[in-house]
C-alpha positions as CSV (number, residue, x, y, z in Angstrom):
1,M,24.3,77.6,149.7
2,D,24.3,81.1,151.1
3,V,28.0,81.2,150.5
4,V,27.7,79.8,147.0
5,R,25.1,82.4,146.1
6,L,27.4,85.2,147.2
7,F,30.0,84.2,144.7
8,N,27.8,83.2,141.7
9,P,27.3,86.7,140.2
10,L,30.8,87.9,140.7
11,S,33.8,88.3,138.3
12,I,37.0,86.4,138.9
13,G,38.6,89.4,140.5
14,Q,35.6,90.1,142.8
15,Q,35.5,86.4,143.8
16,H,39.2,86.6,144.7
17,H,38.6,89.6,147.1
18,L,35.5,88.0,148.6
19,N,37.4,84.8,149.1
20,R,40.0,86.6,151.2
21,A,37.4,88.6,153.1
22,L,35.2,85.6,154.1
23,R,38.2,83.5,155.2
24,A,39.4,86.4,157.4
25,L,35.9,86.7,158.8
26,F,35.6,83.0,159.5
27,N,39.0,83.0,161.2
28,L,37.9,85.8,163.4
29,C,34.7,84.0,164.3
30,E,36.8,80.9,165.3
31,L,38.9,83.1,167.6
32,L,35.7,84.5,169.1
33,G,34.5,80.9,170.0
34,F,32.2,80.0,167.1
35,D,31.9,76.3,166.4
36,R,34.8,75.2,164.3
37,D,33.0,72.4,162.4
38,S,30.3,74.8,161.3
39,L,32.9,77.3,160.1
40,D,34.8,74.6,158.3
41,S,31.6,73.7,156.4
42,L,31.4,77.3,155.3
43,R,35.0,77.5,154.3
44,K,34.6,74.4,152.1
45,A,31.8,76.2,150.2
46,I,34.1,79.0,149.2
47,P,35.1,78.4,145.6
48,K,38.9,78.1,144.9
49,D,40.6,81.0,143.2
50,Q,41.2,80.6,139.5
51,I,45.0,80.6,139.2
52,G,46.8,81.5,136.0
53,I,47.9,84.3,133.7
54,D,45.3,85.9,131.4
55,L,47.0,85.7,128.1
56,K,44.1,87.1,126.0
57,V,45.1,89.8,123.5
58,P,42.1,91.1,121.4
59,E,42.3,90.8,117.6
60,E,42.1,93.9,115.4
61,T,38.7,92.9,114.1
62,E,37.3,92.8,117.7
63,I,38.6,96.3,118.4
64,V,37.0,97.6,115.2
65,R,33.6,96.0,116.2
66,S,33.9,97.7,119.6
67,L,34.7,101.0,117.9
68,I,31.5,100.6,115.8
69,R,29.5,100.1,119.0
70,S,31.3,102.7,121.1
71,P,28.9,105.6,120.1
72,E,26.1,103.8,121.9
73,M,28.0,104.1,125.3
74,P,27.4,107.1,127.6
75,M,29.9,109.8,126.7
76,R,32.0,109.4,129.9
77,Y,32.5,105.7,129.2
78,R,33.0,106.2,125.5
79,A,35.8,108.7,126.4
80,L,37.2,106.3,128.9
81,W,37.2,103.3,126.5
82,N,38.9,105.4,123.8
83,L,41.5,106.8,126.3
84,C,42.4,103.2,127.3
85,L,42.8,102.2,123.7
86,D,44.9,105.2,122.8
87,S,47.1,105.3,125.9
88,G,47.4,101.8,127.1
89,L,47.0,103.1,130.7
90,R,45.4,101.2,133.5
91,L,41.7,101.7,133.9
92,I,42.1,103.5,137.3
93,E,44.5,106.0,135.9
94,A,42.5,106.7,132.8
95,A,39.3,107.3,134.9
96,G,41.3,109.6,137.1
97,I,42.3,111.7,134.1
98,I,38.7,112.1,132.9
99,N,37.3,112.8,136.4
100,G,39.9,115.4,137.2
101,F,40.7,116.7,133.7
102,D,42.6,120.0,133.8
103,P,43.3,121.7,130.5
104,G,46.4,123.1,132.1
105,G,48.0,119.7,132.2
106,L,47.5,119.1,128.5
107,Q,50.4,119.4,126.0
108,Q,50.0,119.0,122.2
109,V,53.0,117.9,120.2
110,G,52.1,117.9,116.6
111,D,49.0,115.8,116.2
112,I,49.3,114.0,119.5
113,C,48.2,114.9,123.0
114,L,50.1,114.4,126.2
115,Y,48.5,114.8,129.6
116,E,50.6,114.9,132.8
117,V,49.4,112.0,135.1
118,A,52.1,111.8,137.7
119,S,50.5,108.7,139.2
120,F,52.7,106.6,141.5
121,R,51.0,103.6,143.3
122,G,53.8,101.3,144.5
123,S,55.3,99.7,141.5
124,K,52.5,101.0,139.2
125,Q,53.5,104.3,137.6
126,A,52.3,106.6,134.9
127,Y,54.0,109.9,133.9
128,Y,52.0,111.0,130.9
129,A,49.0,109.8,129.0
130,F,49.5,109.8,125.2
131,F,46.3,110.0,123.2
132,T,44.8,111.3,120.0
133,D,42.9,114.5,119.2
134,S,39.7,112.5,118.6
135,T,39.9,111.2,122.1
136,L,40.6,114.6,123.5
137,K,37.3,115.8,122.0
138,L,35.5,113.0,123.7
139,I,37.1,113.8,127.1
140,Q,36.2,117.5,126.7
141,A,32.6,116.5,126.0
142,V,32.2,114.6,129.3
143,K,29.8,116.2,131.8
144,E,29.5,113.4,134.4
145,K,32.0,111.6,136.7
146,I,32.9,108.0,135.9
147,G,31.6,105.5,138.4
148,S,32.3,101.8,138.8
149,L,32.0,99.3,136.0
150,N,30.7,95.8,136.2
151,G,30.1,92.8,133.9
152,E,26.6,94.1,133.1
153,F,28.1,97.2,131.4
154,Y,30.1,95.0,128.9
155,D,27.1,92.6,128.4
156,T,25.0,95.6,127.5
157,H,27.4,97.4,125.1
158,K,29.3,94.4,123.7
159,V,32.7,96.1,123.6
160,T,36.1,94.7,124.5
161,R,36.8,95.0,128.2
162,M,39.1,97.9,128.9
163,K,41.7,95.8,130.8
164,Y,42.4,94.1,127.5
165,L,43.0,97.4,125.6
166,R,46.2,97.8,127.5
167,K,47.4,94.4,126.2
168,F,46.3,95.2,122.7
169,A,48.0,98.6,122.7
170,F,51.3,97.2,123.8
171,D,51.1,94.2,121.5
172,M,50.4,96.5,118.5
173,M,53.0,99.1,119.4
174,T,55.8,96.5,119.6
175,S,54.6,94.5,116.5
176,E,56.7,94.3,113.3
177,Q,54.1,96.6,111.7
178,L,54.8,99.6,114.0
179,N,58.2,98.5,115.5
180,I,58.1,100.7,118.5
181,P,60.9,99.7,121.0
182,E,59.6,97.9,124.1
183,S,61.2,100.4,126.4
184,V,59.2,103.2,124.7
185,A,56.0,101.3,124.7
186,D,56.5,100.6,128.4
187,F,57.0,104.3,129.1
188,I,53.8,105.2,127.1
189,E,51.9,102.7,129.2
190,G,53.4,103.9,132.5
191,R,55.5,100.8,133.0
192,I,59.0,101.9,133.9
193,P,61.5,101.3,136.7
194,K,61.0,103.4,139.8
195,T,64.7,104.3,139.9
196,V,64.8,105.7,136.3
197,G,67.2,108.6,136.2
198,A,66.2,112.1,135.0
199,R,68.3,111.9,131.8
200,H,66.9,108.4,131.0
201,Y,63.3,109.7,131.7
202,M,63.7,112.7,129.4
203,R,65.2,110.4,126.7
204,L,62.2,108.1,126.9
205,K,59.8,111.0,126.8
206,R,61.4,112.3,123.6
207,K,61.4,108.8,122.1
208,A,57.8,108.4,123.0
209,E,56.9,111.7,121.3
210,Q,58.8,110.5,118.3
211,Y,57.3,107.0,118.1
212,Y,53.7,107.4,119.3
213,P,52.5,109.0,116.1
214,R,52.9,105.5,114.5
215,Y,50.4,104.1,116.8
216,A,48.1,107.2,116.5
217,E,48.1,106.7,112.7
218,Y,47.3,103.1,113.1
219,L,44.4,104.0,115.4
220,A,43.1,106.4,112.8
221,T,42.9,103.5,110.3
222,L,40.9,101.5,112.8
223,R,38.5,104.3,113.4
224,S,38.2,104.8,109.6
225,K,37.3,101.1,109.3
226,A,34.6,101.6,112.0
227,G,33.2,104.6,110.1
228,L,34.2,107.1,112.8
229,N,36.5,109.4,110.7
């Protein structure tokens, strides 16, 4: 029951990590001479991982409802949520931008903002963050560092989880409505091959600057529906 209680309040991702950690601990205990039957009873209490691909993509109405509620969030998390919506970046990269924001890394191309990220974590890469001027104002207003998020945050503020904003952004960019090429949407979200050549990289950057305003205009309509413009 102690093992069961450890897992009960955790998210699926947290359960996955605790699952691995406890199994490693019990294996070590067995090597150190602890009773195997007792350890096996503890192993059986560990819940199985939930296997499968999360296919959820938020609907536009859900995003608008979240935008309506977003002013109730602390400024640092409001900026983070909007940056994830605008850029489609991973949460860890978006938080890093806000926590270490340097105006010197900012470029403005027409009405859109580019911020140099240069984040490379194995196969996960991000060259630039693309976002709107309204989100830039939120980032500039942040006074505190972003800490960890948990399920309680989303239960309190009733907004779409930020991990789903990446899916929403890509789905919308590549939709028939905006018709942004997948290769460009991938570049905007930091999803490009590690071996991309310099000429190909510069072409994608130019294409992203050309196409991103379509998504930025779409975001403006959503914020207008939420009464934020």
